[in-house]
N, C-alpha and C positions, 0 to 999 in steps of 0.2 A: 201443650205450652200455650200459643195464641191461635186464634182462628184463622190466620193467614199461611198456617203453617200446613194446613189442609189442602191448600191448591198449590199445583205446580208452576213451574214458569210459564209452560206454555197457555195454561188457563188464566193465569192472571196478565199475559199480554192480549189474550183474546178478549178479555172483560174489558180491559184498557182501551183497546181498539175500538169495542163495541160504544163504550162511553163518549170517545172522541167523536167518532163518526156519528154520533146521534146529536153531538152538540154541533157540529159542523153542518149536517143539515138544518136544524133549528135555525142557525145564523144565516144560513142562504135563503130559508124562505123569510125571514126577516129583513136581510138587506136588498130583497127582491120587491118585497112588498111596497105599495102605493101608498101606505099609511104614513101621515106627515107626523102624526103624534100618537104615542102607543102609551097608555097607563095601564099598569096591569094590576096592583094591588089595593091602592086606596081609590083609584076609579072603576075598580072590579070589572078590568078588561074593555078600556074604552080606546076606540081607534078611530082618530079622523082621517080620512080619506082625502086624496087629492089627485082628481080625475082629470086629463087634460082634456081641453075642450076641441071638438073635430069640426072643423069649417067645412063647408062642401067646397070651397075652392082649394083648400088644403089636402084635399084627399089625393092619395097618391092613384093614378091610373095604371093598367096593365101595359106593359110595352106591346106593340103590335107585332105579330109574328111576322117573319121575315117569309117575302113571297118565293115560292121555288123557282130555280133557275131551269129556264127551258132552252136545250140544247137542240140544234137542228140537227135533224137524221142524216146520216152519211149515207150518201147516193153512190153507186160505183157507175162508172161511164160506159 
């Protein structure tokens, strides 16, 4: 009959899950990208990146570690 008759239901579900997860991974990369403008076909893969400026005043400094608490030793009378 048709070519889809050769696949079982679980093989079709596996192939569908593979395609959907691949597209989801690609969309995750695109949305997390720092590219401001992406042109694909007519620009033949052009990407304009927007990198945030880091000032020396605006850098985060690590928090100081708390000093250990020293308890006096218990002495018996």
